[in-house]
N, C-alpha and C positions, 0 to 999 in steps of 0.2 A: 309856320313859325320859322321856316328856313328862308324866307323871302325878304327882299328889300321892302316890299309892301307891308309885311307884318311889322318890320322894324320902324317904318315911317308911321304907321298907325299907332304903335306903342309910344313913339316920340310925341305924337299929337296928344295922346291920352295923358302922358306925363306932364306936358305943358298945361293942358286944361286943369289937371288936378293941382298944379301949382298955383293956379289962378283962383279956383274955388273948389269946394267939396264936390266930388263927382261920384257917380255910381254907374256901373254897367248892369244892364237888366236884360232879361229874356224870359221866356215862358217856362224855363227849367225850374222845377220846384226846389232843388237843393244845389248849392254851388259845386259840390264835389262830383256831381254827375252831369256837369255841363261844361261846354267849351270855355266858359269864363274861368274855370280853374287853371287852364293853360295860360291864359293872360295873367292871372293872379300869380302863378308860378314864376313867369318871366319877370314880373315886377318884384316879387319877393327875392329872387336871385340877385337883383340889383340893389337890394337893401331898402326897398320902398315898402312902407307899411300898408298892408291891404287887410281890410276887414270884410268878412263874409256876412252878409245880412241874411239871417235865417227867417225872421218874421218881423212884424212891425215893432216888436219889443225886444228882440234878441239878435245879437250879432256876436261874432267871434273873430279873433285874429286869424288870418289865413295861415295855414301851415302847408309846406311843400307837399305835393302829391306823393303818396307813399312810395311809388315805384320810380319816381323821378331821380335822376342822378345828376350831380353838378361837379364839373371838373374845369378848372381854369376859366370860370365865367361862362361855361357852356352847359346848358341844361339838356339832358337826353332822356328819352323814354324808351325802354326796351319794347320791341314789337314782336309779339308772338313768342314762339319757342325757338325761333331761328337765331336769336341773339342779335338780330339786325337792329340798329339804333336809329331813332329819329333825333335830330339835334337842332338846336337853335342857338345862334350867337347873337346876343343882344348888346348893342352899343349905346350907352347913355351914361349920364352921371349917376353917382350913387347917393345923391341927395335924398333924404327921407321925406316923403310926402304922404299924406293920408288919402287913401283911395278905397271906396267901398264897392263891393260886388253884391248885387241883390239876387236872391233866389226866389 
């Protein structure tokens, strides 16, 4: 999440979501135990609406991962007990788009 490649991928995803309803999918059973939650967090920090798809009939609005911290547009995740932080600066517009993540 700290790379220009992540930022470029996020920008492509935002562009696609602006053109049509989109979903990120993988084999993970639940969104909050999958890497999709990190992408959903990055979008949520930008003010973009993200829905977690729980099943064929159930979805819920994504909420920021409980241990994530946001300061000045930067999302950080504490790592271990050493208080070292992982961070990501995401540069994009704050236009709200609807984007689903499927579990």
